[in-house]
N, C-alpha and C positions, 0 to 999 in steps of 0.2 A: 575889129576890136579897137577901141580907143586907148592909147597909151598915155598916161599922165606922166609928164617928165618930173623927175625929182628936183626939188628946190633946195639947193645946198645952203641957201641963205635963210631957210625956214627956221623960225624960232619955236622951240618946244612950248606947248601950252600946258595948262595945269593937268589936263587929262594925260598928256605924255608923261608928266612927272609921276602921276599915280600909277600908271600901267608899267612904268619902267622899273618899279621896285626900288629898294634901297641901293644907293650907290656905294661902292667901296671907298673907304677912306685910306689915304696914305698909300695908295697903289697896291693894297693888300688884296687878298681874295674876297669875293663877294660875301656879304653877310648871309649867314644861313637863314633859310626861310622856315617858319614854324610849321610843324607837321599838322595835318588836319585834326589829329587826335588831341593836339595841345590847344586847339582853338576852343573858346567857350561856345557851348551850344546856343543856337538861336532861341529866342523866347518861346517859339512854338514847340521846339523840342523839349525845353525845360518843363513846359506845362504838361506835355505828354508823359514825361518821365515821372511827374509827381502823382499820376493817377494811381499807380500801384503802391505808393508810399504808405507807411503806417500812419493812420489818422492821429490828429492831435488828441491828447488825453482830455482836453476840455470840450471836445465836440461830442454831442449826444448821438449815440448810434441810431441809425434809421429805425430799427425795429422798436427801440424804446420810444422814439418820437411817435411812431404809429400807435403803439399801445396806449400811451398817455393821451393822445388825441382822441382815441376811441373811448377811453374811460371818461374824458371830459364831455364827449358828445352824448354818451348813453347814461352816464351816472353809475352804471353797474355793468360788469363784464363777466360773463360765465365761461368757464373752461370748455363746457360742452359746445358752445356756439363758436368760440374763437380760441381754440387751444393754443395756437402759437403766440398770440398777443397776451394771453393769460400767463403763459410761461415767462414771457419777457418781463411782465410786471413782477412776477415772483422772484426771478433771478436778479433783478436790478432794483430792489426795494429802496436802497439808499439813494440811488440816482433819481428814482421816481419821487421820493420824499423831497429831495432838493429842488426838483422842478416845481412841485406843488406848493412848497413852503411860502414863496413870495405871494402866492395867491390866497393865503390863509385857508388852504385846502389840505386834506390828507387822504391817504388810502387805507382802508380797512380790508384785510384779506381774511376770508372765511375758507380755510383749507378743507374743512370737513364737507362743506357744501360746494367747494370749488368755485368760488366767486370772489371778485374784487369790487369794492364799493367806494365811490367817491364821497367823502365826508367833509363837512365844515370843520375847520381846525378847532381843537378844544379851547384855545384861547378866545375865540370868537364866542363860544358858548358860555364862557365865564366859568370854566372849571377852576376849582380851588386847588391848593397844593396837595390835598389828599386825593384828588382825582374825581371828586364828586361834583356834579353839575348843580349850580345854583338855580333853583326853580324860576326865580324872577329873571335871571339872565337868559336862561333857555327860552323863556317865553318872549323876550324882547330882542333876541339877537337879530342882526341884519348882516347881509353879505351882498356886495354889489354884483356878484356873478351868479348867485343862487336865489331862485324865486321861492319864497315861502308859500307853502300850500297847506292850509289847515283842512283836516277831515271834518266832515259834518258828523252829527250824532249818529245818523243812520249808517254812514260809511264806517264809523268806528265800531258799531255793533256788528256789522257784517265782517269787518276785519277780525274781530274777536272770534266769530264763528269759524272763519276760514283758518285762522291761526291754530285753533284747537284741532281742526281737521289735519292740518299739516303736522302738528306735534304727534298726533296719533299715528300718522303715517310713518314718521321717523322712528317711533317706538317699535312698530311692527316690522318695518322693512329695513330698519337700521340706516335709513338715508340712502340706501343703494338703489340704483335704477332711476327711471324717469320720475319727475315730480308727480304728485298725486293729481288725479282727475276726479272731479265731483259732478254728478248729474245735477242739473239746475233744479229739477223737481224735488230733490232731497233738501235743497237749501230753502225752498219756499216756506215750509212749515217752521223751520228753525228761526228764520228771520221774523216770521209772524208772531212767534212767542214773545219777542221783545217789542216790536212795533205795533202789534195789534192787527186786527183784520182790516184790510184795505177796502172791503165792501164786496168783493167778488174774487173768485180764483184768478181771473184774467188780470184784475187790478193788482193782486198780490204778486203775480209773476212779472208783470210789467215793472213794478217797483223794484223787484230784485234784479231784473236785467239792466235796469237803468243804473243801479248802484254798482253792479259788476262792471259795466262799461266805464264808470268813473274810476273804479279801482284799477282797471286795465290801463288807464292813462297814467297812473302812478307806477306802473310796472309790477303790480302785485299779483295780478292774474292775467291769463291769456284771454283772447276773445272766445266767445262761446263757439264751439266747433259744430260740425254737421251732425254729430251724435248728441247734441244738446248737453255737452259737458264743458266744464271750465277747468283749466290747469292752474294750480296754485304755485306761484313762483317762490323759490327759496328766499327771495328778498323780504318776504313777509316776516321772517324771523328778526329783521333788523329795523323795521319801520316804526315799531312801537314797543313799549315796555310790557311784557306779558302780564306782570302783576297788575298794572293799571287796567289792561284790557279785561282781566278776569274780574276785578272789582266792578268795572263798568257793566259787564254782562250780568253779574249777580244782582247789582242794584236795579237794573231795568227788568230783570226777571221777577224780582219782588214787586216792583211797581205794576207789572202786567198781571201778576196773580192777585194783587190787591184790587184791581179794577173789576175782577170777576166776583168779588165778595158783595153780597147784597147790601144796599144802603142800610145803615143802622147797625150792622154787624161789626164786631171788633176783630181785628186781625192779631 
C-alpha cells in the first residue's frame, strides 16, 4: 500500500472551502446546519408534487375538451352513441358556450331526442332582436369553418317524406326506443308521386337509393342495411322547417296530379 505523506504547507482549495462548511466566528460554536426538511425541494420533486394539485380554474377539463372536439368533428352527438361525452356537454353548457363563442358557433341541445347539435351562431345568420331570422341573411350567410350544402329539389322532397314518417313514429311511439326503420320498397312509390315515373321499377328504385345515399352523407339517414331498410336519424327534425317542407310536398303533389290530366282539360 502506498502512503501519501501529509503536506502541512498545503493551501486549501475552493473545494476544501465548500466541503468544510461554515466556519465559526469569534471562536463560538459552529453555526447550525439546516435540516433536510428545511431545504427547498429540487425542481423534480416540486414538479412531482404538483401532479395531484387542484387544477387551475381557467383550465378546461379533459372530458369537456373531448366532448367539444367530438361535437366539432361530427356536428351532432347522440347520447345513445356516446353517453359520457353527451353528459359532459349537458353539465358544462356555459363552458361549452364559452369555447364555441369565438368561433361564431353554438350548441343546441335536444333533450327530448337526447342529442346535441353544432349550429352556426345566430349573429352570423342575421337574427334580429326578436329572434327571427332574416330570409336574405339566412340565404347569404358564410362561415369559414362550416361548409354550406344546399339540398336539391329531389333531396328536399325525399326529406319531406322521411320527416313525415319520423313525426308519425314520434306520435305513436312517443319518441321512445330506437329510431324508425323504413323499408326501401315503401319509399319508392311515395317519391314517385312527386318526381314522376323514372321509366321502370329498377330506375325508380335506383333513383331512390341514390338520394338516400346523398342524405346519409348529411347524417339524416343510415345506410341501407341487409334487410333493405333505412333508419331515419333524429337530426331530420332540425335540418329543415317542417312548414316549408309541407308546402313543398303539397305543391309538387299538385303538379304531379296536373300532369295526369288530359290536355285541354281544366284543373
